[in-house]
PDB file of N, CA, C and O in Angstrom:
ATOM      1  N   MET A   1     -29.833 -29.335 -95.745  1.00  0.00           N
ATOM      2  CA  MET A   1     -29.473 -30.457 -95.379  1.00  0.00           C
ATOM      3  C   MET A   1     -28.153 -30.523 -94.501  1.00  0.00           C
ATOM      4  O   MET A   1     -28.067 -31.247 -93.509  1.00  0.00           O
ATOM      5  N   LYS A   2     -27.133 -29.702 -94.953  1.00  0.00           N
ATOM      6  CA  LYS A   2     -25.858 -29.587 -94.291  1.00  0.00           C
ATOM      7  C   LYS A   2     -26.164 -29.144 -92.920  1.00  0.00           C
ATOM      8  O   LYS A   2     -25.578 -29.685 -91.982  1.00  0.00           O
ATOM      9  N   ALA A   3     -27.100 -28.131 -92.697  1.00  0.00           N
ATOM     10  CA  ALA A   3     -27.357 -27.502 -91.419  1.00  0.00           C
ATOM     11  C   ALA A   3     -27.862 -28.630 -90.523  1.00  0.00           C
ATOM     12  O   ALA A   3     -27.375 -28.818 -89.408  1.00  0.00           O
ATOM     13  N   SER A   4     -28.887 -29.409 -91.048  1.00  0.00           N
ATOM     14  CA  SER A   4     -29.419 -30.381 -90.104  1.00  0.00           C
ATOM     15  C   SER A   4     -28.344 -31.406 -89.684  1.00  0.00           C
ATOM     16  O   SER A   4     -28.287 -31.724 -88.496  1.00  0.00           O
ATOM     17  N   LEU A   5     -27.473 -31.955 -90.594  1.00  0.00           N
ATOM     18  CA  LEU A   5     -26.437 -32.826 -90.174  1.00  0.00           C
ATOM     19  C   LEU A   5     -25.475 -32.201 -89.195  1.00  0.00           C
ATOM     20  O   LEU A   5     -25.031 -32.880 -88.270  1.00  0.00           O
ATOM     21  N   LEU A   6     -25.136 -30.951 -89.353  1.00  0.00           N
ATOM     22  CA  LEU A   6     -24.286 -30.204 -88.364  1.00  0.00           C
ATOM     23  C   LEU A   6     -24.930 -30.196 -87.021  1.00  0.00           C
ATOM     24  O   LEU A   6     -24.284 -30.496 -86.017  1.00  0.00           O
ATOM     25  N   LEU A   7     -26.222 -29.853 -86.977  1.00  0.00           N
ATOM     26  CA  LEU A   7     -27.040 -29.651 -85.763  1.00  0.00           C
ATOM     27  C   LEU A   7     -27.163 -31.013 -85.102  1.00  0.00           C
ATOM     28  O   LEU A   7     -27.038 -31.051 -83.878  1.00  0.00           O
ATOM     29  N   ALA A   8     -27.387 -32.105 -85.756  1.00  0.00           N
ATOM     30  CA  ALA A   8     -27.425 -33.500 -85.266  1.00  0.00           C
ATOM     31  C   ALA A   8     -26.129 -33.894 -84.668  1.00  0.00           C
ATOM     32  O   ALA A   8     -26.092 -34.426 -83.558  1.00  0.00           O
ATOM     33  N   ALA A   9     -25.142 -33.669 -85.313  1.00  0.00           N
ATOM     34  CA  ALA A   9     -23.767 -33.965 -84.798  1.00  0.00           C
ATOM     35  C   ALA A   9     -23.417 -33.065 -83.578  1.00  0.00           C
ATOM     36  O   ALA A   9     -22.799 -33.578 -82.645  1.00  0.00           O
ATOM     37  N   ALA A  10     -23.734 -31.898 -83.533  1.00  0.00           N
ATOM     38  CA  ALA A  10     -23.512 -31.027 -82.398  1.00  0.00           C
ATOM     39  C   ALA A  10     -24.277 -31.462 -81.293  1.00  0.00           C
ATOM     40  O   ALA A  10     -23.705 -31.543 -80.206  1.00  0.00           O
ATOM     41  N   LEU A  11     -25.512 -31.764 -81.388  1.00  0.00           N
ATOM     42  CA  LEU A  11     -26.372 -32.257 -80.357  1.00  0.00           C
ATOM     43  C   LEU A  11     -25.849 -33.632 -79.833  1.00  0.00           C
ATOM     44  O   LEU A  11     -25.877 -33.920 -78.637  1.00  0.00           O
ATOM     45  N   GLY A  12     -25.409 -34.395 -80.728  1.00  0.00           N
ATOM     46  CA  GLY A  12     -24.825 -35.783 -80.308  1.00  0.00           C
ATOM     47  C   GLY A  12     -23.617 -35.459 -79.427  1.00  0.00           C
ATOM     48  O   GLY A  12     -23.522 -36.064 -78.359  1.00  0.00           O
ATOM     49  N   LEU A  13     -22.702 -34.582 -79.764  1.00  0.00           N
ATOM     50  CA  LEU A  13     -21.519 -34.348 -78.983  1.00  0.00           C
ATOM     51  C   LEU A  13     -21.928 -33.801 -77.659  1.00  0.00           C
ATOM     52  O   LEU A  13     -21.386 -34.228 -76.640  1.00  0.00           O
ATOM     53  N   LEU A  14     -22.883 -32.849 -77.607  1.00  0.00           N
ATOM     54  CA  LEU A  14     -23.270 -32.167 -76.435  1.00  0.00           C
ATOM     55  C   LEU A  14     -23.916 -33.219 -75.424  1.00  0.00           C
ATOM     56  O   LEU A  14     -23.631 -33.170 -74.228  1.00  0.00           O
ATOM     57  N   LEU A  15     -24.721 -34.092 -75.897  1.00  0.00           N
ATOM     58  CA  LEU A  15     -25.408 -35.076 -74.980  1.00  0.00           C
ATOM     59  C   LEU A  15     -24.254 -36.111 -74.572  1.00  0.00           C
ATOM     60  O   LEU A  15     -24.270 -36.464 -73.393  1.00  0.00           O
ATOM     61  N   SER A  16     -23.394 -36.567 -75.281  1.00  0.00           N
ATOM     62  CA  SER A  16     -22.359 -37.386 -74.829  1.00  0.00           C
ATOM     63  C   SER A  16     -21.482 -36.835 -73.876  1.00  0.00           C
ATOM     64  O   SER A  16     -21.066 -37.547 -72.962  1.00  0.00           O
ATOM     65  N   ALA A  17     -21.101 -35.480 -73.991  1.00  0.00           N
ATOM     66  CA  ALA A  17     -20.323 -34.782 -73.029  1.00  0.00           C
ATOM     67  C   ALA A  17     -20.968 -34.751 -71.634  1.00  0.00           C
ATOM     68  O   ALA A  17     -20.308 -34.767 -70.595  1.00  0.00           O
ATOM     69  N   CYS A  18     -22.272 -34.708 -71.691  1.00  0.00           N
ATOM     70  CA  CYS A  18     -23.065 -34.523 -70.410  1.00  0.00           C
ATOM     71  C   CYS A  18     -23.284 -35.939 -69.667  1.00  0.00           C
ATOM     72  O   CYS A  18     -23.737 -35.959 -68.523  1.00  0.00           O
ATOM     73  N   THR A  19     -22.961 -37.073 -70.328  1.00  0.00           N
ATOM     74  CA  THR A  19     -23.123 -38.316 -69.716  1.00  0.00           C
ATOM     75  C   THR A  19     -22.088 -38.622 -68.828  1.00  0.00           C
ATOM     76  O   THR A  19     -20.903 -38.616 -69.160  1.00  0.00           O
ATOM     77  N   THR A  20     -22.594 -38.952 -67.444  1.00  0.00           N
ATOM     78  CA  THR A  20     -21.604 -39.400 -66.470  1.00  0.00           C
ATOM     79  C   THR A  20     -22.395 -40.489 -65.543  1.00  0.00           C
ATOM     80  O   THR A  20     -23.608 -40.678 -65.461  1.00  0.00           O
ATOM     81  N   THR A  21     -21.393 -41.098 -64.917  1.00  0.00           N
ATOM     82  CA  THR A  21     -21.899 -42.235 -63.889  1.00  0.00           C
ATOM     83  C   THR A  21     -22.130 -41.562 -62.609  1.00  0.00           C
ATOM     84  O   THR A  21     -21.166 -41.259 -61.905  1.00  0.00           O
ATOM     85  N   ASN A  22     -23.303 -41.312 -62.262  1.00  0.00           N
ATOM     86  CA  ASN A  22     -23.628 -40.571 -61.051  1.00  0.00           C
ATOM     87  C   ASN A  22     -24.114 -41.567 -59.948  1.00  0.00           C
ATOM     88  O   ASN A  22     -24.484 -42.707 -60.225  1.00  0.00           O
ATOM     89  N   GLY A  23     -24.089 -41.090 -58.748  1.00  0.00           N
ATOM     90  CA  GLY A  23     -24.609 -41.833 -57.606  1.00  0.00           C
ATOM     91  C   GLY A  23     -26.044 -42.021 -57.652  1.00  0.00           C
ATOM     92  O   GLY A  23     -26.680 -41.620 -58.626  1.00  0.00           O
ATOM     93  N   PRO A  24     -26.649 -42.645 -56.597  1.00  0.00           N
ATOM     94  CA  PRO A  24     -28.012 -42.963 -56.573  1.00  0.00           C
ATOM     95  C   PRO A  24     -28.961 -41.716 -56.760  1.00  0.00           C
ATOM     96  O   PRO A  24     -30.044 -41.786 -57.341  1.00  0.00           O
ATOM     97  N   SER A  25     -28.467 -40.634 -56.235  1.00  0.00           N
ATOM     98  CA  SER A  25     -29.434 -39.512 -56.254  1.00  0.00           C
ATOM     99  C   SER A  25     -29.310 -38.782 -57.706  1.00  0.00           C
ATOM    100  O   SER A  25     -30.075 -37.875 -58.033  1.00  0.00           O
ATOM    101  N   GLY A  26     -28.356 -39.230 -58.470  1.00  0.00           N
ATOM    102  CA  GLY A  26     -28.108 -38.596 -59.790  1.00  0.00           C
ATOM    103  C   GLY A  26     -27.277 -37.301 -59.772  1.00  0.00           C
ATOM    104  O   GLY A  26     -27.004 -36.726 -60.826  1.00  0.00           O
ATOM    105  N   ALA A  27     -26.915 -36.886 -58.686  1.00  0.00           N
ATOM    106  CA  ALA A  27     -26.115 -35.635 -58.441  1.00  0.00           C
ATOM    107  C   ALA A  27     -24.612 -36.160 -58.287  1.00  0.00           C
ATOM    108  O   ALA A  27     -24.346 -37.110 -57.552  1.00  0.00           O
ATOM    109  N   THR A  28     -23.593 -35.436 -59.075  1.00  0.00           N
ATOM    110  CA  THR A  28     -22.270 -35.689 -58.905  1.00  0.00           C
ATOM    111  C   THR A  28     -21.767 -34.985 -57.572  1.00  0.00           C
ATOM    112  O   THR A  28     -22.133 -33.838 -57.316  1.00  0.00           O
ATOM    113  N   ARG A  29     -20.980 -35.642 -56.789  1.00  0.00           N
ATOM    114  CA  ARG A  29     -20.492 -35.073 -55.624  1.00  0.00           C
ATOM    115  C   ARG A  29     -19.182 -34.243 -55.937  1.00  0.00           C
ATOM    116  O   ARG A  29     -18.270 -34.770 -56.575  1.00  0.00           O
ATOM    117  N   PRO A  30     -19.102 -33.034 -55.515  1.00  0.00           N
ATOM    118  CA  PRO A  30     -17.981 -32.120 -55.858  1.00  0.00           C
ATOM    119  C   PRO A  30     -16.754 -32.600 -55.373  1.00  0.00           C
ATOM    120  O   PRO A  30     -16.722 -33.330 -54.382  1.00  0.00           O
ATOM    121  N   TYR A  31     -15.638 -32.226 -56.038  1.00  0.00           N
ATOM    122  CA  TYR A  31     -14.238 -32.615 -55.558  1.00  0.00           C
ATOM    123  C   TYR A  31     -13.948 -31.727 -54.389  1.00  0.00           C
ATOM    124  O   TYR A  31     -14.248 -30.539 -54.503  1.00  0.00           O
ATOM    125  N   PRO A  32     -13.409 -32.148 -53.296  1.00  0.00           N
ATOM    126  CA  PRO A  32     -13.148 -31.325 -52.071  1.00  0.00           C
ATOM    127  C   PRO A  32     -11.819 -30.697 -51.934  1.00  0.00           C
ATOM    128  O   PRO A  32     -11.603 -29.848 -51.069  1.00  0.00           O
ATOM    129  N   LYS A  33     -10.931 -31.095 -52.767  1.00  0.00           N
ATOM    130  CA  LYS A  33      -9.510 -30.646 -52.482  1.00  0.00           C
ATOM    131  C   LYS A  33      -9.098 -29.570 -53.609  1.00  0.00           C
ATOM    132  O   LYS A  33      -9.744 -29.332 -54.630  1.00  0.00           O
ATOM    133  N   THR A  34      -7.971 -29.010 -53.236  1.00  0.00           N
ATOM    134  CA  THR A  34      -7.347 -28.043 -54.071  1.00  0.00           C
ATOM    135  C   THR A  34      -6.029 -28.603 -54.742  1.00  0.00           C
ATOM    136  O   THR A  34      -5.289 -27.885 -55.415  1.00  0.00           O
ATOM    137  N   THR A  35      -5.812 -29.856 -54.520  1.00  0.00           N
ATOM    138  CA  THR A  35      -4.651 -30.587 -54.992  1.00  0.00           C
ATOM    139  C   THR A  35      -5.069 -31.755 -55.781  1.00  0.00           C
ATOM    140  O   THR A  35      -6.174 -32.260 -55.584  1.00  0.00           O
ATOM    141  N   CYS A  36      -4.219 -32.237 -56.703  1.00  0.00           N
ATOM    142  CA  CYS A  36      -4.411 -33.358 -57.494  1.00  0.00           C
ATOM    143  C   CYS A  36      -4.559 -34.637 -56.652  1.00  0.00           C
ATOM    144  O   CYS A  36      -3.760 -34.892 -55.750  1.00  0.00           O
ATOM    145  N   LEU A  37      -5.479 -35.346 -56.925  1.00  0.00           N
ATOM    146  CA  LEU A  37      -5.719 -36.600 -56.109  1.00  0.00           C
ATOM    147  C   LEU A  37      -4.668 -37.570 -56.167  1.00  0.00           C
ATOM    148  O   LEU A  37      -4.465 -38.337 -55.226  1.00  0.00           O
ATOM    149  N   VAL A  38      -3.919 -37.582 -57.323  1.00  0.00           N
ATOM    150  CA  VAL A  38      -2.806 -38.679 -57.490  1.00  0.00           C
ATOM    151  C   VAL A  38      -1.381 -38.133 -56.930  1.00  0.00           C
ATOM    152  O   VAL A  38      -0.668 -38.753 -56.141  1.00  0.00           O
ATOM    153  N   SER A  39      -1.102 -36.866 -57.479  1.00  0.00           N
ATOM    154  CA  SER A  39       0.308 -36.345 -57.216  1.00  0.00           C
ATOM    155  C   SER A  39       0.404 -35.418 -55.894  1.00  0.00           C
ATOM    156  O   SER A  39       1.444 -35.258 -55.255  1.00  0.00           O
ATOM    157  N   GLY A  40      -0.750 -34.879 -55.609  1.00  0.00           N
ATOM    158  CA  GLY A  40      -0.681 -33.878 -54.553  1.00  0.00           C
ATOM    159  C   GLY A  40      -0.388 -32.587 -54.850  1.00  0.00           C
ATOM    160  O   GLY A  40      -0.481 -31.680 -54.023  1.00  0.00           O
ATOM    161  N   ASN A  41       0.045 -32.408 -56.253  1.00  0.00           N
ATOM    162  CA  ASN A  41       0.360 -31.033 -56.824  1.00  0.00           C
ATOM    163  C   ASN A  41      -0.883 -29.996 -56.638  1.00  0.00           C
ATOM    164  O   ASN A  41      -2.037 -30.416 -56.551  1.00  0.00           O
ATOM    165  N   ALA A  42      -0.604 -28.790 -56.592  1.00  0.00           N
ATOM    166  CA  ALA A  42      -1.688 -27.761 -56.637  1.00  0.00           C
ATOM    167  C   ALA A  42      -2.403 -27.957 -58.045  1.00  0.00           C
ATOM    168  O   ALA A  42      -1.764 -28.140 -59.081  1.00  0.00           O
ATOM    169  N   LEU A  43      -3.693 -27.905 -57.988  1.00  0.00           N
ATOM    170  CA  LEU A  43      -4.436 -27.886 -59.301  1.00  0.00           C
ATOM    171  C   LEU A  43      -4.161 -26.749 -60.051  1.00  0.00           C
ATOM    172  O   LEU A  43      -4.225 -25.649 -59.502  1.00  0.00           O
ATOM    173  N   GLY A  44      -3.811 -26.870 -61.437  1.00  0.00           N
ATOM    174  CA  GLY A  44      -3.547 -25.850 -62.290  1.00  0.00           C
ATOM    175  C   GLY A  44      -1.974 -25.505 -62.364  1.00  0.00           C
ATOM    176  O   GLY A  44      -1.542 -24.707 -63.196  1.00  0.00           O
ATOM    177  N   SER A  45      -1.111 -26.197 -61.389  1.00  0.00           N
ATOM    178  CA  SER A  45       0.316 -26.086 -61.484  1.00  0.00           C
ATOM    179  C   SER A  45       0.996 -26.690 -62.717  1.00  0.00           C
ATOM    180  O   SER A  45       2.082 -26.227 -63.066  1.00  0.00           O
ATOM    181  N   MET A  46       0.457 -27.644 -63.364  1.00  0.00           N
ATOM    182  CA  MET A  46       0.864 -28.430 -64.382  1.00  0.00           C
ATOM    183  C   MET A  46       0.089 -28.138 -65.837  1.00  0.00           C
ATOM    184  O   MET A  46       0.203 -28.879 -66.813  1.00  0.00           O
ATOM    185  N   GLY A  47      -0.642 -27.035 -65.804  1.00  0.00           N
ATOM    186  CA  GLY A  47      -1.444 -26.753 -67.025  1.00  0.00           C
ATOM    187  C   GLY A  47      -2.837 -26.850 -66.594  1.00  0.00           C
ATOM    188  O   GLY A  47      -3.137 -26.935 -65.403  1.00  0.00           O
ATOM    189  N   PRO A  48      -3.751 -26.838 -67.607  1.00  0.00           N
ATOM    190  CA  PRO A  48      -5.202 -27.052 -67.274  1.00  0.00           C
ATOM    191  C   PRO A  48      -5.585 -28.242 -66.521  1.00  0.00           C
ATOM    192  O   PRO A  48      -5.184 -29.381 -66.760  1.00  0.00           O
ATOM    193  N   VAL A  49      -6.442 -27.876 -65.535  1.00  0.00           N
ATOM    194  CA  VAL A  49      -6.971 -28.984 -64.591  1.00  0.00           C
ATOM    195  C   VAL A  49      -7.802 -30.018 -65.380  1.00  0.00           C
ATOM    196  O   VAL A  49      -8.667 -29.612 -66.157  1.00  0.00           O
ATOM    197  N   VAL A  50      -7.581 -31.314 -65.215  1.00  0.00           N
ATOM    198  CA  VAL A  50      -8.347 -32.542 -65.908  1.00  0.00           C
ATOM    199  C   VAL A  50      -9.411 -32.738 -64.852  1.00  0.00           C
ATOM    200  O   VAL A  50      -9.106 -32.860 -63.665  1.00  0.00           O
ATOM    201  N   THR A  51     -10.713 -32.767 -65.303  1.00  0.00           N
ATOM    202  CA  THR A  51     -11.665 -33.109 -64.366  1.00  0.00           C
ATOM    203  C   THR A  51     -12.317 -34.397 -65.029  1.00  0.00           C
ATOM    204  O   THR A  51     -12.414 -34.519 -66.250  1.00  0.00           O
ATOM    205  N   ARG A  52     -12.749 -35.332 -64.129  1.00  0.00           N
ATOM    206  CA  ARG A  52     -13.515 -36.579 -64.497  1.00  0.00           C
ATOM    207  C   ARG A  52     -14.435 -36.958 -63.428  1.00  0.00           C
ATOM    208  O   ARG A  52     -14.269 -36.578 -62.269  1.00  0.00           O
ATOM    209  N   VAL A  53     -15.344 -37.660 -63.778  1.00  0.00           N
ATOM    210  CA  VAL A  53     -16.355 -38.208 -62.854  1.00  0.00           C
ATOM    211  C   VAL A  53     -16.185 -39.729 -62.639  1.00  0.00           C
ATOM    212  O   VAL A  53     -16.032 -40.441 -63.632  1.00  0.00           O
ATOM    213  N   HIS A  54     -16.200 -40.210 -61.540  1.00  0.00           N
ATOM    214  CA  HIS A  54     -15.900 -41.700 -61.339  1.00  0.00           C
ATOM    215  C   HIS A  54     -17.070 -42.103 -60.278  1.00  0.00           C
ATOM    216  O   HIS A  54     -17.077 -41.627 -59.142  1.00  0.00           O
ATOM    217  N   GLN A  55     -17.861 -42.836 -60.646  1.00  0.00           N
ATOM    218  CA  GLN A  55     -18.955 -43.409 -59.705  1.00  0.00           C
ATOM    219  C   GLN A  55     -19.777 -42.217 -58.995  1.00  0.00           C
ATOM    220  O   GLN A  55     -20.168 -42.318 -57.832  1.00  0.00           O
ATOM    221  N   GLY A  56     -19.977 -41.225 -59.691  1.00  0.00           N
ATOM    222  CA  GLY A  56     -20.643 -40.148 -58.920  1.00  0.00           C
ATOM    223  C   GLY A  56     -19.838 -39.058 -58.315  1.00  0.00           C
ATOM    224  O   GLY A  56     -20.350 -38.008 -57.927  1.00  0.00           O
ATOM    225  N   GLN A  57     -18.578 -39.321 -58.241  1.00  0.00           N
ATOM    226  CA  GLN A  57     -17.608 -38.487 -57.555  1.00  0.00           C
ATOM    227  C   GLN A  57     -16.862 -37.680 -58.608  1.00  0.00           C
ATOM    228  O   GLN A  57     -16.289 -38.270 -59.524  1.00  0.00           O
ATOM    229  N   GLU A  58     -16.847 -36.327 -58.511  1.00  0.00           N
ATOM    230  CA  GLU A  58     -15.995 -35.470 -59.345  1.00  0.00           C
ATOM    231  C   GLU A  58     -14.603 -35.678 -58.872  1.00  0.00           C
ATOM    232  O   GLU A  58     -14.358 -35.777 -57.670  1.00  0.00           O
ATOM    233  N   LEU A  59     -13.575 -35.755 -59.899  1.00  0.00           N
ATOM    234  CA  LEU A  59     -12.240 -35.903 -59.419  1.00  0.00           C
ATOM    235  C   LEU A  59     -11.556 -34.847 -60.222  1.00  0.00           C
ATOM    236  O   LEU A  59     -12.067 -34.443 -61.267  1.00  0.00           O
ATOM    237  N   LYS A  60     -10.406 -34.378 -59.773  1.00  0.00           N
ATOM    238  CA  LYS A  60      -9.525 -33.356 -60.429  1.00  0.00           C
ATOM    239  C   LYS A  60      -8.085 -33.763 -60.413  1.00  0.00           C
ATOM    240  O   LYS A  60      -7.541 -34.272 -59.434  1.00  0.00           O
ATOM    241  N   PHE A  61      -7.462 -33.491 -61.627  1.00  0.00           N
ATOM    242  CA  PHE A  61      -6.015 -33.988 -61.786  1.00  0.00           C
ATOM    243  C   PHE A  61      -5.228 -33.004 -62.177  1.00  0.00           C
ATOM    244  O   PHE A  61      -5.774 -32.109 -62.823  1.00  0.00           O
ATOM    245  N   CYS A  62      -3.935 -32.906 -61.937  1.00  0.00           N
ATOM    246  CA  CYS A  62      -3.094 -31.828 -62.368  1.00  0.00           C
ATOM    247  C   CYS A  62      -2.673 -31.913 -63.858  1.00  0.00           C
ATOM    248  O   CYS A  62      -2.394 -30.925 -64.537  1.00  0.00           O
ATOM    249  N   CYS A  63      -2.654 -33.286 -64.325  1.00  0.00           N
ATOM    250  CA  CYS A  63      -2.228 -33.517 -65.755  1.00  0.00           C
ATOM    251  C   CYS A  63      -2.734 -34.957 -66.112  1.00  0.00           C
ATOM    252  O   CYS A  63      -3.111 -35.785 -65.283  1.00  0.00           O
ATOM    253  N   PRO A  64      -2.685 -35.131 -67.471  1.00  0.00           N
ATOM    254  CA  PRO A  64      -3.190 -36.392 -68.062  1.00  0.00           C
ATOM    255  C   PRO A  64      -2.515 -37.645 -67.648  1.00  0.00           C
ATOM    256  O   PRO A  64      -3.173 -38.679 -67.530  1.00  0.00           O
ATOM    257  N   PRO A  65      -1.095 -37.608 -67.396  1.00  0.00           N
ATOM    258  CA  PRO A  65      -0.535 -38.780 -66.695  1.00  0.00           C
ATOM    259  C   PRO A  65      -1.099 -39.252 -65.338  1.00  0.00           C
ATOM    260  O   PRO A  65      -1.128 -40.435 -64.999  1.00  0.00           O
ATOM    261  N   CYS A  66      -1.556 -38.196 -64.576  1.00  0.00           N
ATOM    262  CA  CYS A  66      -2.111 -38.628 -63.273  1.00  0.00           C
ATOM    263  C   CYS A  66      -3.464 -39.263 -63.458  1.00  0.00           C
ATOM    264  O   CYS A  66      -3.859 -40.042 -62.590  1.00  0.00           O
ATOM    265  N   VAL A  67      -4.279 -38.977 -64.609  1.00  0.00           N
ATOM    266  CA  VAL A  67      -5.435 -39.654 -64.852  1.00  0.00           C
ATOM    267  C   VAL A  67      -5.128 -41.057 -65.175  1.00  0.00           C
ATOM    268  O   VAL A  67      -5.893 -41.902 -64.712  1.00  0.00           O
ATOM    269  N   LYS A  68      -4.130 -41.444 -65.896  1.00  0.00           N
ATOM    270  CA  LYS A  68      -3.698 -42.842 -66.329  1.00  0.00           C
ATOM    271  C   LYS A  68      -3.331 -43.529 -65.081  1.00  0.00           C
ATOM    272  O   LYS A  68      -3.650 -44.707 -64.916  1.00  0.00           O
ATOM    273  N   LYS A  69      -2.678 -42.864 -64.189  1.00  0.00           N
ATOM    274  CA  LYS A  69      -2.263 -43.616 -62.862  1.00  0.00           C
ATOM    275  C   LYS A  69      -3.624 -43.894 -62.049  1.00  0.00           C
ATOM    276  O   LYS A  69      -3.817 -44.978 -61.498  1.00  0.00           O
ATOM    277  N   PHE A  70      -4.445 -42.960 -62.016  1.00  0.00           N
ATOM    278  CA  PHE A  70      -5.723 -43.163 -61.354  1.00  0.00           C
ATOM    279  C   PHE A  70      -6.446 -44.381 -61.913  1.00  0.00           C
ATOM    280  O   PHE A  70      -6.850 -45.309 -61.213  1.00  0.00           O
ATOM    281  N   ASP A  71      -6.586 -44.292 -63.336  1.00  0.00           N
ATOM    282  CA  ASP A  71      -7.252 -45.432 -63.944  1.00  0.00           C
ATOM    283  C   ASP A  71      -6.756 -46.878 -63.759  1.00  0.00           C
ATOM    284  O   ASP A  71      -7.452 -47.891 -63.832  1.00  0.00           O
ATOM    285  N   ALA A  72      -5.432 -46.802 -63.506  1.00  0.00           N
ATOM    286  CA  ALA A  72      -4.797 -48.190 -63.356  1.00  0.00           C
ATOM    287  C   ALA A  72      -5.093 -48.655 -61.862  1.00  0.00           C
ATOM    288  O   ALA A  72      -4.978 -49.854 -61.605  1.00  0.00           O
ATOM    289  N   ASN A  73      -5.422 -47.873 -60.992  1.00  0.00           N
ATOM    290  CA  ASN A  73      -5.762 -48.311 -59.507  1.00  0.00           C
ATOM    291  C   ASN A  73      -6.597 -47.331 -58.951  1.00  0.00           C
ATOM    292  O   ASN A  73      -6.056 -46.546 -58.172  1.00  0.00           O
ATOM    293  N   PRO A  74      -7.827 -47.198 -59.181  1.00  0.00           N
ATOM    294  CA  PRO A  74      -8.763 -46.200 -58.598  1.00  0.00           C
ATOM    295  C   PRO A  74      -8.854 -46.380 -57.026  1.00  0.00           C
ATOM    296  O   PRO A  74      -8.868 -45.386 -56.300  1.00  0.00           O
ATOM    297  N   ALA A  75      -8.907 -47.490 -56.582  1.00  0.00           N
ATOM    298  CA  ALA A  75      -9.059 -47.765 -55.120  1.00  0.00           C
ATOM    299  C   ALA A  75      -7.948 -47.163 -54.343  1.00  0.00           C
ATOM    300  O   ALA A  75      -8.194 -46.616 -53.268  1.00  0.00           O
ATOM    301  N   LYS A  76      -6.764 -47.227 -54.805  1.00  0.00           N
ATOM    302  CA  LYS A  76      -5.620 -46.528 -54.235  1.00  0.00           C
ATOM    303  C   LYS A  76      -5.733 -45.166 -53.877  1.00  0.00           C
ATOM    304  O   LYS A  76      -5.299 -44.700 -52.823  1.00  0.00           O
ATOM    305  N   TYR A  77      -6.418 -44.422 -54.912  1.00  0.00           N
ATOM    306  CA  TYR A  77      -6.477 -42.893 -54.774  1.00  0.00           C
ATOM    307  C   TYR A  77      -7.827 -42.424 -54.182  1.00  0.00           C
ATOM    308  O   TYR A  77      -7.908 -41.351 -53.583  1.00  0.00           O
ATOM    309  N   LEU A  78      -8.782 -43.166 -54.342  1.00  0.00           N
ATOM    310  CA  LEU A  78     -10.115 -42.906 -53.898  1.00  0.00           C
ATOM    311  C   LEU A  78     -10.063 -42.761 -52.284  1.00  0.00           C
ATOM    312  O   LEU A  78     -10.781 -41.941 -51.711  1.00  0.00           O
ATOM    313  N   GLY A  79      -9.247 -43.534 -51.649  1.00  0.00           N
ATOM    314  CA  GLY A  79      -9.154 -43.654 -50.116  1.00  0.00           C
ATOM    315  C   GLY A  79      -8.558 -42.169 -49.633  1.00  0.00           C
ATOM    316  O   GLY A  79      -8.679 -41.797 -48.466  1.00  0.00           O
ATOM    317  N   LYS A  80      -7.926 -41.390 -50.620  1.00  0.00           N
ATOM    318  CA  LYS A  80      -7.402 -40.097 -50.208  1.00  0.00           C
ATOM    319  C   LYS A  80      -8.564 -39.125 -50.019  1.00  0.00           C
ATOM    320  O   LYS A  80      -8.376 -38.155 -49.284  1.00  0.00           O
ATOM    321  N   LEU A  81      -9.665 -39.281 -50.570  1.00  0.00           N
ATOM    322  CA  LEU A  81     -10.673 -38.387 -50.426  1.00  0.00           C
ATOM    323  C   LEU A  81     -11.322 -38.447 -49.017  1.00  0.00           C
ATOM    324  O   LEU A  81     -12.253 -37.693 -48.734  1.00  0.00           O
TER     325      LEU A  81
END
């Protein structure tokens, strides 16, 4: 019983982690830069790289505060791609 519940919970987490909003083809476009979309810092310079998918485009950020800035005004930063 416990094993079944654990398996179901693990499967749910795995499936939710794989869910993204992709473009029409279903494929996520890779991030083309080696710098943060928001700050311009080198990826990895502020700790682990934060990766998100926005409307089928993979995005990479140098830190969580940059993700918050992006979320506040995506259009401002998407133009940099």
